[in-house]
C-alpha positions as a Markdown table, in Angstrom:
| # | Residue | x | y | z |
|---|---|---|---|---|
| 1 | Unk | 87.5 | -81.4 | -1.6 |
| 2 | Unk | 85.5 | -84.0 | 0.2 |
| 3 | Unk | 82.6 | -81.6 | 0.9 |
| 4 | Unk | 82.5 | -80.7 | -2.8 |
| 5 | Unk | 82.3 | -84.3 | -3.8 |
| 6 | Unk | 79.6 | -84.9 | -1.2 |
| 7 | Unk | 77.5 | -82.1 | -2.6 |
| 8 | Unk | 78.0 | -83.3 | -6.1 |
| 9 | Unk | 76.6 | -86.7 | -5.0 |
| 10 | Unk | 73.7 | -85.0 | -3.2 |
| 11 | Unk | 72.9 | -82.9 | -6.2 |
| 12 | Unk | 72.9 | -86.0 | -8.5 |
| 13 | Unk | 70.7 | -88.0 | -6.1 |
| 14 | Unk | 68.2 | -85.1 | -5.9 |
| 15 | Unk | 68.0 | -84.8 | -9.7 |
| 16 | Unk | 67.6 | -88.6 | -10.0 |
| 17 | Unk | 65.0 | -88.7 | -7.3 |
| 18 | Unk | 63.1 | -85.9 | -8.9 |
| 19 | Unk | 63.1 | -87.7 | -12.3 |
| 20 | Unk | 62.0 | -91.0 | -10.6 |
| 21 | Unk | 59.2 | -89.1 | -8.8 |
| 22 | Unk | 58.0 | -87.5 | -12.0 |
| 23 | Unk | 58.0 | -90.9 | -13.8 |
| 24 | Unk | 56.1 | -92.5 | -10.8 |
| 25 | Unk | 53.5 | -89.7 | -10.7 |
| 26 | Unk | 52.9 | -89.9 | -14.5 |
| 27 | Unk | 52.5 | -93.6 | -14.3 |
| 28 | Unk | 50.0 | -93.4 | -11.5 |
| 29 | Unk | 48.1 | -90.7 | -13.3 |
| 30 | Unk | 48.0 | -92.7 | -16.5 |
| 31 | Unk | 47.0 | -95.9 | -14.6 |
| 32 | Unk | 44.1 | -94.2 | -12.9 |
| 33 | Unk | 42.8 | -92.6 | -16.1 |
| 34 | Unk | 43.2 | -95.9 | -18.1 |
| 35 | Unk | 41.5 | -97.9 | -15.4 |
| 36 | Unk | 38.6 | -95.4 | -15.3 |
| 37 | Unk | 38.3 | -95.5 | -19.1 |
| 38 | Unk | 38.5 | -99.3 | -19.3 |
| 39 | Unk | 35.8 | -99.7 | -16.6 |
| 40 | Unk | 33.6 | -97.2 | -18.4 |
| 41 | Unk | 34.1 | -99.0 | -21.7 |
| 42 | Unk | 33.3 | -102.4 | -20.1 |
| 43 | Unk | 30.3 | -101.3 | -18.2 |
| 44 | Unk | 28.9 | -98.9 | -20.8 |
| 45 | Unk | 26.3 | -96.2 | -20.3 |
| 46 | Unk | 23.4 | -98.7 | -19.7 |
| 47 | Unk | 25.6 | -101.2 | -17.9 |
| 48 | Unk | 24.9 | -104.0 | -20.4 |
| 49 | Unk | 28.2 | -104.0 | -22.3 |
| 50 | Unk | 29.7 | -106.7 | -20.0 |
| 51 | Unk | 26.7 | -109.0 | -20.6 |
| 52 | Unk | 27.0 | -108.3 | -24.4 |
| 53 | Unk | 30.7 | -109.3 | -24.3 |
| 54 | Unk | 29.9 | -112.5 | -22.4 |
| 55 | Unk | 27.2 | -113.6 | -24.9 |
| 56 | Unk | 28.0 | -116.5 | -27.2 |
| 57 | Unk | 28.3 | -115.5 | -30.8 |
| 58 | Unk | 25.9 | -117.1 | -33.2 |
| 59 | Unk | 28.7 | -118.7 | -35.2 |
| 60 | Unk | 30.1 | -120.4 | -32.1 |
| 61 | Unk | 26.6 | -121.6 | -31.1 |
| 62 | Unk | 26.1 | -123.1 | -34.6 |
| 63 | Unk | 29.5 | -124.8 | -34.4 |
| 64 | Unk | 28.7 | -126.2 | -31.0 |
| 65 | Unk | 25.4 | -127.6 | -32.2 |
| 66 | Unk | 27.0 | -129.2 | -35.2 |
| 67 | Unk | 29.7 | -130.8 | -33.0 |
| 68 | Unk | 27.1 | -132.1 | -30.5 |
| 69 | Unk | 25.3 | -133.7 | -33.5 |
| 70 | Unk | 28.5 | -135.2 | -34.7 |
| 71 | Unk | 29.3 | -136.6 | -31.3 |
| 72 | Unk | 25.9 | -138.1 | -31.1 |
| 73 | Unk | 26.3 | -139.8 | -34.5 |
| 74 | Unk | 29.7 | -141.0 | -33.7 |
| 75 | Unk | 28.4 | -142.6 | -30.4 |
| 76 | Unk | 25.6 | -144.3 | -32.3 |
| 77 | Unk | 28.1 | -145.5 | -35.0 |
| 78 | Unk | 30.3 | -146.9 | -32.2 |
| 79 | Unk | 27.4 | -148.8 | -30.7 |
| 80 | Unk | 26.4 | -150.3 | -34.1 |
| 81 | Unk | 30.0 | -151.3 | -34.8 |
| 82 | Unk | 30.3 | -152.9 | -31.4 |
| 83 | Unk | 27.1 | -154.9 | -32.0 |
| 84 | Unk | 28.4 | -156.1 | -35.3 |
| 85 | Unk | 31.7 | -157.1 | -33.8 |
| 86 | Unk | 29.8 | -159.0 | -31.0 |
| 87 | Unk | 27.8 | -160.9 | -33.6 |
| 88 | Unk | 30.9 | -161.7 | -35.6 |
| 89 | Unk | 32.6 | -163.1 | -32.4 |
| 90 | Unk | 29.5 | -165.0 | -31.5 |
| 91 | Unk | 29.3 | -166.6 | -35.0 |
| 92 | Unk | 32.9 | -167.8 | -34.8 |
| 93 | Unk | 32.3 | -169.5 | -31.4 |
């Protein structure tokens, strides 16, 4: 009776280990293939895909230029308002 129960457990463990090993092997295979595909996609045939991905898009460059201009105008406006406030304070003294 005990030996039969033991062999039932051994059989279940072997089946479970086989299933786990198959899953592990498939995951490793997929991971290797996916990694190779992703690297090939990033590098590209001429090796310039990564540089192309890192380039700034024209719309972003335009927005950045507009924002820099706005910041410059706001700083100038702040200085003008500060000068006016200084004159107002000086006139009251």
